[in-house]
C-alpha positions in Angstrom: 0.1 0.1 -0.1 1.3 3.4 -1.0 1.5 6.2 1.8 0.1 9.4 0.9 1.6 12.6 2.9 -0.6 14.6 5.0 1.3 17.9 4.8 2.7 19.7 1.8 6.3 19.0 0.6 9.0 20.7 2.6 9.7 23.1 -0.3 5.9 24.0 -0.5 5.5 24.7 3.1 8.3 27.3 3.2 6.7 29.2 0.5 4.4 31.7 2.1 2.1 31.4 -1.0 1.8 27.5 -0.7 3.3 27.7 -4.5 5.1 24.4 -5.4 8.6 24.9 -6.7 7.6 24.7 -10.2 4.6 27.1 -10.0 7.0 29.4 -8.3 9.3 29.1 -11.2 6.6 29.8 -13.6 5.9 33.2 -12.1 9.2 34.7 -13.0 8.6 34.2 -17.0 5.1 35.6 -16.2 6.4 39.0 -15.2 8.3 39.4 -18.7 5.1 38.8 -20.5 6.3 35.3 -22.3 3.4 33.3 -24.2 2.8 29.6 -22.6 4.8 28.3 -25.6 7.7 30.4 -24.9 7.5 29.6 -21.1 7.2 26.0 -21.9 10.2 26.0 -24.3 12.4 27.5 -21.6 11.2 25.2 -18.9 11.1 22.0 -21.3 7.3 21.4 -20.5 4.3 21.7 -22.9 2.3 25.0 -23.1 -0.6 23.1 -21.8 1.3 22.2 -18.8 2.3 25.9 -18.2 -1.3 26.9 -18.5 -2.2 24.2 -15.8 0.4 25.6 -13.5 -0.7 29.5 -14.4 -4.3 28.4 -13.3 -3.1 26.8 -10.0 -1.2 29.6 -9.3 -4.1 32.2 -9.8 -6.3 30.1 -7.6 -3.6 30.0 -4.7 -3.1 33.5 -4.9 -6.9 34.4 -5.2 -6.1 36.4 -8.2 -7.9 36.6 -11.5 -5.5 37.3 -14.2 -2.1 37.1 -15.7 -1.6 40.7 -15.2 -2.7 40.5 -11.6 -0.1 37.7 -11.1 2.7 39.7 -12.9 1.7 42.7 -10.4 2.1 40.3 -7.5 5.7 39.3 -8.6 6.7 42.9 -8.8 5.3 43.8 -5.3 6.5 43.2 -1.9 5.8 39.4 -2.1 8.6 39.1 -4.6 11.1 38.3 -2.0 8.7 35.7 -0.4 8.2 33.5 -3.3 
């Protein structure tokens, strides 16, 4: 039987926004205005996977657009991610 952890991974737990490591890594290219295809190419993942990560980011940060996410990165929260 497989054991499923009850709490988030250590890296996720250290992040005040509860973003996973990959999600936090997607925020930086987001501020540059890159397309999902361009972000995916840089991170070696598909554009659809980038889209899924961005959806999760928006949900976790309780924001509604990529513009707001980019503004979040530029704000004081930048050091916390």
